[in-house]
N, C-alpha and C positions, 0 to 999 in steps of 0.2 A: 034106404039112406038116408032118409028123411029124421029117421031116430037118431044119427051120429050127429047131426044139424040141428037137434032142438035143445032146447036146455039146461039135459040131462046132463049129468055127469057119467063116463064112461068109468068101465072098469077098471081102467089103468088112474084115475085122475087120483087114488087116495095114496097109490105107488111116489109121485108127481109132487102130492102136500110133504111127506113125509121125507121125503129127499133133500126138500131142500130144506127142511126142521136138522136133516141130519149135518147138510152140508152148513148151516149156521155154527152150529155143535163141534165142529171138528175147525172151522176157521177160528170159532171161541179158543179150542184146544192150542191150537199151532197160536194164537198170541200169547199163551201161559205159558208156553214150552218157552218161547222166545223168551218171555220176560226174566223168567226164572233163568237162562241161559245167560245172558247179559247180567245180570243179577249176579250170580254166578260166579263166571269172570270178571267183573268188575274188585270183587272181593279178592278172587285170587291174585289179580294182579296188584291191589294193596299190598296182600301179604308178601307178594315176593320181594316188591318194590322194601318194604319195613327191613324184611329181613336179608338184603341187600346189605342197605342201609347198615345194618347193626352188624353185619358179617365187614363189612368195609372201617367202623368205628373200633371194633375189634381188634382188628390186623394193625389199625394205627397204634391201638395201645401197646401190643404187643412190640414193637417196634418199640416205641419211646422205650417200653421199659428194658431193653436190651441194651438200647444206646446209653440209656443212664437215667438218673430222675433229671427232674429242672433244676435243683437244687445247685447242682454244677458234679457232684461223686456221681457214680457208677452205682446205683443201685442192685445188688445182688439180688438174683432171683432165688435164689436157693432160699434168700432167710428173711427178705423184704424189708432188712430196718436200716432205715437210714443212719447216716454218723450219726444224725443231733441226737437222735431214740439212745444209739450207741454208749454216746458221749452220759446221756445223762442215765442208762443203766446201771455202769459201770462207775458214776460218779466219780468222771477225770474228766480235763478241759477236753478239749476239740485241739486235734494236731494243727502246728501252724507249719508252713512250707512243708509237708510232710514229714516233719519230726516231731516224734510224740517219746516219753518217757514211759519204751515197753514193761520196764521192771514196775511202776507204779499201776499200770492195768492189771498185768499176772496177778500183783498182790490184792489186787482187790477183786479178780475173778475166782483166785483159789477161795478166801475169804465169801463173799457170795456164792460160791459153787459147794461150797463145804459147806453155808450154812441152809441151802435148802436143799440137801439130800435127804430125798425119798426114807433114804432109809433113818432116818432119825427125826422122822416126821415133816420132813421138808416138803415142799411142791417142785413136780419135775418140770411143772409148766416154768416154773420159773426159773429154775436148774438151767432149761432148754434156753430160754430170752437171754440170762448172764453169758452163755455158750455162743448164743449166736451173736452179739453183741462183740465181745472179744473176738471172733473172727472176721466181725467186719471192720475193726478198728486194726485189726494184723491189716488185712488186706489195702485199707486205705493209705496204708504204712505203705505198706509195699510196693503196690502202685504208684506212688509219689515218690518213692526212693528211685523206682525204674526210669521212672520219668528224668528224676534229676541226674541219673549215671548216662543218662543218653544225651544228657546236654551237654554234661563233662565232656562223654568223648569226642563228640563234634567239636565243642571247644579246642581237644588238644588235636584233633583230626584223626580221622580212621584209619588202623593202622592193621589189618588183619595178617596174620601169623598163617601163611601159606608154604612154607620152608619149615624144613624142621631145625635150621641151623640160626633165625633168625631168631 
């Protein structure tokens, strides 16, 4: 028994010292893993918040496009031309109070459409821009005419035709 309590190391002391080293390496590994998880969750959280903001802004932009442009008149999403652009393309004055000389618009349209015919060396792109400009102006005049018609009907009073004899 004197040997056990003497200054000599026991045969198990080697395992005790390596387990302390092993414990410290495990603790370091836990710290590294924890830092990686925390950093990764921060990056993922920021990415999710940015994508949420972007989706929200995109949704608001689409609603604004569907409801009409800020310039007052509706912007048709199929062609995206404003009223001012359409007037500049066809070189006509913008409609006033929903009224416009459609004969002038059609004559300018026919001239520009035929001039830009791809078979005659013209540009299909320009030809389609001319077509979209005419459609935009027709749509604007139609919308204004319908609004004026509704107002006139409301002033006269609404009289539905329910019976055949009336």
